[in-house]
C-alpha positions as CSV (number, residue, x, y, z in Angstrom):
1,M,17.7,-56.3,-7.1
2,A,15.3,-53.9,-9.0
3,T,15.4,-54.1,-12.7
4,S,14.4,-51.5,-15.3
5,W,11.4,-52.2,-17.5
6,P,11.6,-51.8,-21.2
7,R,9.9,-48.6,-22.2
8,S,7.1,-50.5,-24.0
9,S,6.2,-52.3,-20.7
10,A,6.7,-49.4,-18.3
11,P,4.0,-49.2,-15.7
12,R,1.7,-46.7,-17.4
13,V,-2.1,-46.9,-17.8
14,L,-3.2,-45.4,-21.1
15,A,-6.6,-45.1,-22.7
16,E,-5.1,-45.8,-26.1
17,A,-1.7,-45.8,-27.8
18,G,-0.3,-42.3,-28.2
19,S,-2.9,-40.8,-25.8
20,S,-1.8,-38.5,-23.0
21,T,-4.5,-40.0,-20.7
22,G,-2.9,-42.2,-18.0
23,W,-0.2,-42.2,-15.3
24,Y,3.4,-41.5,-16.0
25,P,6.2,-42.1,-13.5
26,V,8.5,-39.1,-13.7
27,A,10.9,-39.0,-10.7
28,R,11.9,-40.8,-7.5
29,S,10.1,-39.3,-4.5
30,A,13.3,-39.0,-2.6
31,E,14.8,-36.9,-5.3
32,V,12.0,-34.3,-5.3
33,R,12.7,-31.6,-2.7
34,T,12.5,-27.8,-2.7
35,T,14.6,-27.5,-5.8
36,P,12.5,-28.0,-9.0
37,V,13.2,-31.1,-11.0
38,P,12.5,-31.0,-14.8
39,V,10.5,-34.0,-16.0
40,G,8.5,-35.1,-19.0
41,A,5.1,-36.8,-19.3
42,A,3.1,-37.5,-22.5
43,G,5.5,-35.3,-24.4
44,R,4.9,-32.3,-22.1
45,A,7.5,-30.6,-19.9
46,Y,6.9,-30.0,-16.2
47,V,8.8,-29.3,-13.1
48,V,8.1,-31.2,-9.9
49,V,8.9,-29.6,-6.5
50,R,7.9,-29.5,-2.9
51,L,6.9,-26.0,-2.0
52,R,7.8,-26.7,1.7
53,P,10.1,-29.3,3.2
54,G,8.1,-32.6,3.5
55,A,5.1,-31.2,1.6
56,E,3.2,-33.0,-1.2
57,V,4.7,-32.8,-4.6
58,T,3.5,-30.0,-6.9
59,A,3.8,-30.3,-10.7
60,L,3.6,-27.2,-12.9
61,S,4.4,-26.4,-16.5
62,A,8.1,-25.9,-17.1
63,R,8.5,-22.3,-18.3
64,C,7.6,-18.9,-17.0
65,P,5.1,-17.3,-19.5
66,H,6.8,-13.9,-19.1
67,R,10.2,-14.6,-20.9
68,L,9.9,-18.4,-21.3
69,V,12.6,-18.9,-18.6
70,P,13.0,-22.6,-17.6
71,L,11.5,-23.0,-14.1
72,A,14.1,-25.6,-13.3
73,T,16.1,-22.6,-12.3
74,A,13.4,-21.3,-10.0
75,T,13.5,-21.3,-6.2
76,V,10.9,-21.9,-3.5
77,V,10.1,-18.7,-1.5
78,D,7.4,-18.8,1.3
79,G,5.6,-21.8,-0.2
80,R,5.7,-20.4,-3.7
81,L,7.7,-21.1,-6.8
82,E,9.7,-17.9,-7.8
83,C,11.1,-17.3,-11.3
84,P,14.7,-16.1,-10.9
85,H,14.6,-13.5,-13.7
86,H,11.9,-11.2,-12.5
87,G,10.5,-12.6,-9.3
88,W,7.1,-13.8,-10.6
89,Q,5.6,-16.2,-8.0
90,F,3.3,-19.1,-8.5
91,N,1.3,-21.1,-6.0
92,A,0.7,-24.9,-5.9
93,E,-2.2,-24.6,-8.4
94,G,0.0,-22.7,-10.9
95,R,-1.7,-19.3,-10.3
96,C,0.6,-16.3,-10.6
97,V,0.1,-14.5,-7.3
98,E,2.8,-11.8,-7.5
99,I,4.5,-9.8,-10.2
100,P,6.9,-7.4,-8.4
101,S,7.2,-4.9,-11.2
102,L,3.4,-4.3,-11.0
103,G,3.6,-3.3,-7.3
104,P,1.7,-4.5,-4.3
105,D,-1.7,-3.5,-5.8
106,G,-1.0,-5.0,-9.3
107,T,-3.1,-7.8,-10.6
108,P,-1.4,-10.5,-12.7
109,P,-3.1,-11.1,-16.0
110,P,-4.8,-14.4,-16.6
111,R,-2.1,-15.6,-19.1
112,A,0.4,-15.3,-16.3
113,D,-0.8,-18.6,-14.7
114,L,1.1,-21.9,-15.2
115,S,-0.7,-25.1,-16.2
116,A,-0.7,-28.1,-14.0
117,P,-1.4,-31.8,-14.7
118,W,-4.8,-33.3,-13.8
119,A,-3.3,-35.2,-10.9
120,V,0.0,-35.9,-9.1
121,E,0.5,-39.0,-6.9
122,E,3.4,-40.6,-5.0
123,R,3.4,-44.4,-4.9
124,D,6.0,-47.0,-4.4
125,G,8.7,-44.4,-4.0
126,W,7.9,-42.6,-7.3
127,V,6.1,-39.4,-8.4
128,W,3.5,-40.1,-11.0
129,L,1.7,-37.5,-13.2
130,A,-1.6,-37.8,-15.0
131,P,-1.5,-34.9,-17.6
132,E,-5.2,-35.3,-18.4
133,R,-8.2,-36.8,-16.6
134,T,-7.9,-40.6,-16.5
135,P,-10.4,-43.2,-15.6
136,V,-7.8,-45.0,-13.4
137,A,-7.9,-43.5,-10.0
138,R,-4.4,-44.3,-8.9
139,P,-1.1,-45.3,-10.5
140,P,-0.3,-49.0,-10.9
141,R,1.8,-50.9,-8.3
142,L,5.4,-51.3,-9.2
143,G,6.0,-54.7,-7.6
144,G,9.6,-53.9,-6.9
145,R,10.4,-53.0,-10.4
146,T,12.0,-49.7,-11.6
147,P,10.2,-47.8,-14.3
148,A,11.8,-45.9,-17.1
149,P,10.7,-42.2,-17.0
150,E,10.3,-40.3,-20.3
151,P,13.0,-37.9,-21.2
152,V,12.3,-34.2,-20.7
153,P,10.9,-32.9,-24.0
154,A,12.6,-30.0,-25.9
155,P,10.8,-26.7,-25.4
156,P,8.2,-26.0,-28.0
157,A,9.2,-23.5,-30.7
158,P,7.4,-20.1,-30.6
159,D,4.5,-19.7,-33.1
160,G,6.0,-16.6,-34.6
161,P,9.5,-15.7,-36.0
162,V,12.5,-15.9,-33.8
163,F,15.4,-13.4,-34.3
164,G,18.6,-15.4,-33.9
165,N,22.3,-14.7,-34.4
166,L,22.2,-15.8,-38.0
167,D,19.1,-13.9,-39.1
168,P,19.5,-12.7,-42.7
169,A,18.6,-9.2,-41.7
170,L,21.9,-8.9,-39.8
171,E,23.8,-8.9,-43.1
172,H,22.4,-5.3,-43.4
173,A,23.8,-3.9,-40.3
174,W,27.1,-2.6,-38.8
175,H,28.7,-4.9,-36.3
176,P,31.6,-4.3,-33.9
177,V,34.2,-7.0,-34.3
178,A,37.4,-5.9,-32.6
179,S,39.2,-3.1,-30.7
180,A,40.8,-0.6,-33.1
181,G,44.0,-1.0,-31.0
182,E,44.2,-4.6,-32.0
183,L,44.6,-3.7,-35.6
184,V,48.1,-2.2,-36.2
185,E,49.3,-0.9,-39.5
186,G,50.1,-3.7,-41.9
187,G,48.5,-6.2,-39.5
188,Y,45.2,-8.2,-39.4
189,V,42.8,-9.8,-37.0
190,Q,40.5,-12.7,-37.5
191,V,37.0,-12.5,-36.0
192,R,33.7,-14.4,-36.0
193,L,30.6,-12.7,-37.3
194,L,27.3,-14.2,-38.5
195,G,28.6,-17.7,-38.5
196,R,31.7,-16.9,-40.7
197,T,35.4,-16.1,-40.0
198,W,36.5,-12.7,-41.3
199,T,40.0,-11.4,-41.7
200,V,40.3,-7.6,-41.2
201,H,43.4,-5.9,-42.5
202,R,44.8,-2.4,-42.1
203,R,46.9,-1.4,-45.1
204,D,48.2,2.2,-45.5
205,G,45.6,3.3,-43.1
206,V,42.7,1.7,-45.0
207,L,40.6,-1.1,-43.5
208,D,39.3,-4.0,-45.6
209,A,37.9,-7.5,-44.9
210,D,38.1,-10.9,-46.4
211,P,35.6,-12.1,-47.4
212,P,34.7,-8.8,-48.9
213,A,32.2,-6.7,-47.0
214,W,30.1,-3.7,-48.0
215,G,32.0,-1.6,-45.5
216,V,34.7,-1.7,-42.8
217,V,35.1,1.4,-40.6
218,E,36.7,2.5,-37.3
219,R,34.2,4.1,-34.9
220,L,34.0,4.6,-31.1
221,G,37.4,2.9,-30.7
222,L,36.2,-0.3,-32.4
223,V,36.4,-1.9,-35.9
224,W,33.0,-2.4,-37.5
225,I,31.9,-4.6,-40.4
226,A,28.7,-4.2,-42.5
227,P,28.5,-7.4,-44.7
228,A,25.8,-5.8,-46.9
229,E,24.4,-2.2,-47.3
230,P,23.3,-1.2,-43.8
231,R,19.6,-0.5,-43.1
232,E,20.0,1.0,-39.6
233,E,21.1,4.3,-38.1
234,P,24.3,4.6,-36.0
235,L,24.0,5.2,-32.3
236,E,25.3,8.6,-31.2
237,V,27.3,8.6,-28.0
238,P,27.7,12.3,-26.9
239,A,30.0,11.5,-24.0
240,A,32.5,9.8,-26.4
241,G,33.2,13.2,-27.9
242,D,33.6,15.0,-24.5
243,G,37.3,15.4,-23.8
244,R,36.5,15.7,-20.1
245,A,35.0,12.2,-19.9
246,T,37.0,9.3,-18.6
247,A,36.5,6.3,-20.9
248,V,37.3,2.7,-20.0
249,W,36.7,-0.4,-22.1
250,L,35.9,-3.5,-20.2
251,A,37.5,-6.7,-21.4
252,P,35.1,-8.2,-24.1
253,A,32.9,-10.9,-22.7
254,R,31.3,-13.9,-24.4
255,S,27.9,-15.4,-23.9
256,T,26.1,-18.5,-25.2
257,A,22.9,-16.5,-25.4
258,P,21.7,-15.0,-28.7
259,A,22.3,-11.3,-29.0
260,G,18.6,-10.5,-29.1
261,L,18.0,-12.1,-25.7
262,L,21.0,-10.1,-24.3
263,A,19.7,-6.9,-25.7
264,D,16.4,-7.6,-24.1
265,A,18.1,-8.1,-20.8
266,F,20.2,-5.0,-21.0
267,L,17.0,-2.9,-21.7
268,D,15.1,-4.6,-18.8
269,V,14.3,-1.8,-16.3
270,S,12.6,-4.3,-14.0
271,R,16.0,-5.8,-13.2
272,T,18.8,-3.4,-14.1
273,G,19.9,-1.1,-11.2
274,R,17.0,-1.9,-8.9
275,P,16.0,-4.5,-6.3
276,L,14.1,-7.4,-7.9
277,R,11.1,-6.8,-5.8
278,Q,10.6,-3.2,-6.6
279,E,7.7,-1.7,-8.6
280,V,8.4,-0.2,-12.0
281,P,6.5,3.1,-12.5
282,A,4.9,3.7,-15.9
283,Y,7.2,5.2,-18.5
284,E,7.1,6.2,-22.1
285,V,9.1,4.9,-25.1
286,T,9.9,7.4,-27.9
287,P,10.4,6.0,-31.4
288,E,13.5,7.3,-33.2
289,P,15.0,6.6,-36.6
290,G,16.5,3.1,-36.3
291,G,15.4,2.6,-32.8
292,F,14.0,4.4,-29.7
293,S,14.7,6.1,-26.4
294,S,13.2,6.4,-23.0
295,V,13.7,8.6,-20.0
296,L,12.7,7.4,-16.5
297,E,13.4,7.8,-12.9
298,Q,15.2,4.8,-11.4
299,D,16.6,4.5,-7.9
300,G,16.2,8.3,-7.5
301,R,18.2,9.0,-10.6
302,R,17.3,10.2,-14.1
303,V,18.1,7.5,-16.6
304,T,18.1,7.8,-20.3
305,L,18.1,4.6,-22.5
306,R,18.8,4.7,-26.2
307,Y,18.8,1.8,-28.7
308,R,19.7,1.4,-32.3
309,A,19.1,-1.7,-34.3
310,P,20.2,-4.3,-34.1
311,F,22.4,-4.4,-31.0
312,Q,23.6,-1.0,-29.9
313,L,22.5,0.1,-26.5
314,L,23.3,3.2,-24.4
315,R,22.4,3.9,-20.7
316,V,23.1,7.4,-19.3
317,E,22.6,7.9,-15.6
318,E,22.7,11.4,-14.0
319,L,24.3,10.9,-10.6
320,A,24.5,13.1,-7.5
321,G,26.1,16.5,-7.9
322,G,25.9,16.5,-11.7
323,A,28.2,13.5,-12.3
324,V,27.1,11.3,-15.2
325,R,27.7,7.6,-15.9
326,T,27.3,6.3,-19.4
327,V,27.4,2.6,-20.2
328,L,27.7,1.7,-23.9
329,R,27.0,-2.0,-24.8
330,L,27.6,-3.3,-28.3
331,L,26.8,-6.9,-29.2
332,Q,28.6,-9.0,-31.8
333,P,26.6,-12.0,-33.1
334,E,29.4,-14.5,-33.8
335,D,27.6,-17.9,-34.1
336,P,24.1,-19.3,-33.2
337,D,25.3,-19.9,-29.7
338,S,28.0,-17.3,-29.3
339,T,27.7,-13.5,-28.7
340,R,30.5,-11.2,-27.9
341,V,29.7,-8.2,-25.6
342,H,31.7,-5.0,-25.9
343,T,31.2,-2.6,-23.0
344,C,32.5,1.0,-22.6
345,L,32.1,2.9,-19.4
346,L,32.3,6.7,-19.7
347,L,32.4,8.8,-16.5
348,Q,32.0,12.6,-16.3
349,G,32.7,14.4,-13.1
350,A,30.3,16.5,-11.0
351,G,29.4,19.7,-12.6
352,G,31.2,18.8,-15.8
353,A,34.6,18.8,-14.1
354,A,37.4,17.2,-16.1
355,G,38.8,14.0,-14.8
356,V,37.5,11.4,-12.3
357,P,39.5,10.2,-9.4
358,A,41.3,6.9,-10.1
359,D,39.7,5.1,-7.1
360,V,36.2,6.2,-8.3
361,V,37.0,4.8,-11.8
362,A,38.3,1.5,-10.4
363,A,35.2,1.1,-8.2
364,E,32.9,1.9,-11.2
365,V,34.7,-0.6,-13.4
366,A,34.5,-3.3,-10.8
367,S,30.8,-2.7,-10.3
368,Q,30.1,-2.8,-14.1
369,E,32.1,-6.0,-14.4
370,A,30.2,-7.6,-11.6
371,L,26.8,-6.6,-13.1
372,L,27.8,-7.9,-16.5
373,A,29.0,-11.2,-15.1
374,E,25.8,-11.6,-13.1
375,E,23.6,-11.0,-16.2
376,L,25.6,-13.3,-18.4
377,A,25.3,-16.0,-15.8
378,R,21.6,-15.5,-15.7
379,Q,21.3,-15.6,-19.5
380,A,23.3,-18.9,-19.5
381,T,20.1,-20.6,-18.4
382,A,18.3,-19.4,-21.5
383,D,17.9,-22.1,-24.1
384,G,16.0,-20.3,-26.9
385,A,17.4,-19.9,-30.4
386,G,16.8,-16.2,-30.3
387,L,14.3,-13.5,-29.4
388,P,10.6,-14.2,-30.2
389,L,9.3,-11.3,-32.3
390,Q,5.5,-12.2,-32.1
391,L,4.3,-10.5,-29.0
392,R,1.8,-13.2,-28.1
393,D,4.6,-15.8,-27.8
394,E,5.5,-14.2,-24.5
395,L,3.6,-12.3,-21.8
396,H,4.4,-8.6,-21.5
397,V,3.5,-6.3,-18.7
398,R,3.9,-2.5,-18.4
399,A,7.5,-2.8,-17.3
400,D,8.3,-4.4,-20.6
401,R,7.6,-1.5,-22.9
402,L,11.3,-1.3,-23.9
403,G,11.3,-5.0,-24.6
404,V,8.3,-4.7,-26.8
405,A,9.9,-1.8,-28.7
406,L,13.0,-3.9,-29.2
407,R,11.0,-6.7,-30.8
408,R,9.2,-4.2,-33.1
409,A,12.5,-2.6,-34.1
410,L,14.1,-6.0,-35.0
411,A,10.9,-7.0,-36.9
412,D,11.1,-3.7,-38.8
413,L,14.8,-4.3,-39.6
414,A,14.0,-7.8,-40.8
415,A,11.2,-6.5,-43.0
416,D,13.4,-3.7,-44.5
417,A,16.2,-6.1,-45.1
418,A,13.9,-8.6,-46.9
419,V,12.6,-5.8,-49.2
420,A,16.2,-4.8,-50.0
421,D,17.2,-8.4,-50.7
422,R,14.2,-8.9,-53.0
423,A,15.0,-5.7,-54.9
424,A,18.7,-6.7,-55.3
425,D,17.7,-10.2,-56.5
426,L,15.3,-8.7,-59.1
427,E,18.0,-6.3,-60.3
428,R,20.5,-9.2,-60.7
429,R,18.0,-11.2,-62.7
430,A,17.2,-8.2,-64.9
431,S,20.9,-7.6,-65.7
432,A,21.7,-11.4,-66.2
């Protein structure tokens, strides 16, 4: 019977202790097929995969450089490794050979390539990696023994700041926490926001919160809390004031992804409303107080996207015959690993006609629920603590202009909030 070696005597040839030079057993050969397997060697994370059934094993760095998506969720397509989020494809050498949003004539930038170990070998039923050049030509013989592969290392933290669900800047913002209909006169609701439990009361028509907040208001059919003086501008939703529009709130959804990553996904024009393999034409982003907007043609429709920091997003689509679909998404950062998603669908009939047929409303609601469920399932594979704000921590292409604007808006919010906190601290010290 095969026995496991102690880690100190595992079959590994190293130039010196702590060096990454040498051979590392990472997985059984029989377990490596056309589904990527995450592995670790010398403290580095890789995926190993066969890009065709029965082919040699390929090893590549574990994350797509675009949005740092774990490539353990990738698939093999025509002998290439394809990232599931945006369809970027990589060959056996790690070279990025296709970025769908750039179109058939687009050239992937050099930073789009994945790294690969110096060598990959199969021996004695195991896959071995040599992360760097090693003087030993082949892995050692196992002699019937079973090695102890290294654990898959945690992803490296981005070099720059990461905007998570407990970022101090979020104290200075309005956050949706509950449906206004949940809060009856004389009643209360308990909600999670920014890692704390809040109790919101309605007494004699007045809203308040415990612990005390800078403000509690009712707006757009929701109850909002601002823990400290807000630094951002509210998002205007013209359709909400149109009595001819049919408004439907979807059931609130919850995600383990941080709100910043979800906002990035909802602003992603290379995915939303279009086939994954479609080119994204160039578009402009217009800065606005507290956020930005953009108007573009998508799937033959005119689409307007508006954003207000930190997590208020509006998508307005002009449909055939003058009908308009508006999707409002508002994100509630509950805890580091919990975000609640509030979604309102507003439908305006063709030519501004009042009312929308019930079957059309039902079909639109079902479609939006399916799209939301698909996106939340995709984001469940994300394992970051938040949205990286330093642009060089990820690779951006022209389709990502809205994502870049989002990162800049959140960085501005964080800077403004820090200035406000410092000023308040100085004022407290002066009055003490």
